[in-house]
N, C-alpha and C positions, 0 to 999 in steps of 0.2 A: 499495610494489609489491616484490613479492618475486621470486625466480628459481628455476626448476628448472632444476638442470643435469645432465645426463646426459652421463657419462664426462667431456668436456672444456666448456669455458665456449662455444665454437663449436657447441655441442648444448644450448642453452639457451632456455627462454623464459619471459617475465615474465608473473607471477599474483599477483593481489593476494594480500597476505598471509594475509586469513581464509579463502579460498579455498583458498591453499598449505598452511594448516595441515592443513586437511579433507583435501588431496590426500595429505600426508605421512601420516595414520594411516591412508590406504586402500592406499597403496605399501606401507608396512611390514608392514600385516597380511599382505596377499598375497605378498610375499618371504619373511615368516617362513614362511609356510605352503609355501614353494618353489612357488609358482604364476604362472609367467612369465605377462604379457599384453600386449596392445596398449594404448597411451595415446594418445589422439588429441586436439590440441589446438589451438586458432585463435590464429595468430599475432598479437599486439597490436598489432604495426604496420601491420597490414592485407594483408600480404602473402599470405596463406591460412594455409594448414591444416600442422601437423606431426605427424607419427604416429613414435612410439617403441616400439620392443619392448621391454618392460622385462623384465629377466631378473637373477637374483642374481649374475652374474659382472661385470655392468658397474657400476662406480662412478656414485653419482649424489648429488647434493647440494640441500639445500633453504635458500634463501640468503633469509632473512627481513628485510624493511627494518626493521621496528619491533624492540622488545625486550620487550614484553608479547605473551603468548599470548592468542588470543581465546579466548570460551564456544564449545565446541564443540557443534553442531548432531547429535547421534545419526542424526536421521533422515536428515539430508544424508549422514553417512557409510553409513550402512545403503543407500542407494539409490547409490552411488557405488560401493560393494562389488559390488552385485548388478549392476550394469552393467560393471564390470570382468571378472566373471566370465560375461558375457554372448555371443554372438558376434561383437558389432562391437567389445567391448573398451570401454574407460573413456574417458569424456569427461566434462567439467566440465558438472553437471547446476545447473539454476538451485536456488538456496537454498530449500527449503520450508520454510515455517512450521512453527516448534518446537511440539510438541504440550505441553499445559500439563501440570507435573509433579502426578502424583497423590500425595495423604498417606496 
């Protein structure tokens, strides 16, 4: 279980490493384009939801528990990128089945 840390440790949520790796790509790409956005996530301890206004001026960290990076599901990244650009912002969507690679 990894941790998404926004500004300080008190502004953090636990997210499993696989999901966190995909989230990292989405956030990195949005911020590289100077596109701030809303990120809405369920808190793992069942206390509700947290919303973060993701902006390049606020420091953030992605703390992974495991040392090996997972294989990236491009379709999942693309779906979350679309969500991040939409009117309600980014949420963690269920991982879609990967499309078979074409030769």
